[in-house]
C-alpha positions in Angstrom: 114.3 103.1 76.9 112.9 106.1 75.1 115.0 109.4 75.2 111.7 110.8 77.4 111.8 108.0 79.7 115.6 108.2 80.4 115.3 112.1 81.1 112.2 111.3 83.1 114.1 108.5 85.0 117.0 111.3 85.5 114.1 113.5 87.1 112.8 110.7 89.2 116.3 109.9 90.6 116.8 113.5 91.3 113.3 113.7 93.4 114.3 110.3 95.3 117.4 111.7 96.3 115.7 115.3 97.3 113.5 113.1 99.6 116.0 111.2 101.0 115.6 107.7 99.9 118.1 105.4 99.9 118.5 104.4 96.1 120.7 101.5 96.6 117.6 99.5 98.2 115.4 100.5 95.6 114.9 99.7 91.8 113.1 102.3 89.7 112.9 102.8 85.7 110.5 104.7 83.6 108.5 103.1 80.7 106.4 105.0 78.4 106.1 107.8 81.3 105.2 105.1 84.2 107.4 104.8 87.1 108.1 101.2 88.1 109.5 101.0 91.8 110.5 97.7 93.2 112.7 96.8 96.2 112.7 98.2 99.7 111.9 101.9 100.6 114.3 103.2 103.1 114.7 107.0 104.3 117.8 108.2 105.5 118.2 109.4 109.1 118.7 113.2 108.0 115.1 113.1 106.8 112.9 115.7 108.5 110.3 113.0 108.7 112.2 110.5 109.6 110.4 108.2 111.9 112.7 106.4 114.5 109.9 104.1 115.6 109.8 102.4 111.9 113.1 100.0 111.3 113.5 101.9 108.1 112.7 105.5 109.0 109.8 105.7 107.2 106.7 107.9 107.8 103.6 107.8 106.4 104.2 111.6 105.8 107.4 111.2 104.0 105.8 108.8 101.5 102.9 111.3 100.9 105.3 113.9 100.2 107.5 111.6 97.9 104.3 110.3 96.0 103.3 113.9 95.5 106.8 115.3 94.4 107.0 112.1 91.7 103.7 113.0 90.7 104.3 116.6 89.8 107.4 115.6 87.4 106.0 116.6 84.0 105.5 113.5 81.9 104.5 110.7 84.5 101.5 109.5 83.7 101.2 106.9 86.6 103.5 105.2 89.6 103.7 101.2 89.8 104.7 100.4 93.4 106.1 97.0 94.2 107.6 97.7 97.7 108.7 94.7 100.4 107.7 97.1 103.2 104.9 99.3 102.2 101.9 98.6 100.2 100.2 101.3 98.0 96.6 100.6 97.9 93.6 102.9 97.2 95.6 105.8 97.6 96.7 104.9 101.1 100.3 103.5 102.5 100.1 100.2 104.4 103.1 99.0 106.2 103.8 95.1 105.2 104.0 93.1 108.7 107.0 90.6 108.5 107.1 87.1 109.9 110.1 86.4 111.8 
């Protein structure tokens, strides 16, 4: 991992924490300025946009704010999402449905 990517990864972590993301449920890294996020996106209940109707507390507004803040980090070229509970497609956030 290049030094620039290491610094970006620290900034990504700070942004995730500032946006009340439960980082233990999410794997993330930065390669060549591209942020890769995998796993489950969970928002802690203290977040102002916490959605009690969602089993993980995630609202679309919280997702849009997180995405905006990540894109504002100087050096981030793109963000790749591979989340188990949300899909990012065409600029929209779509909740994945689970079969139980």
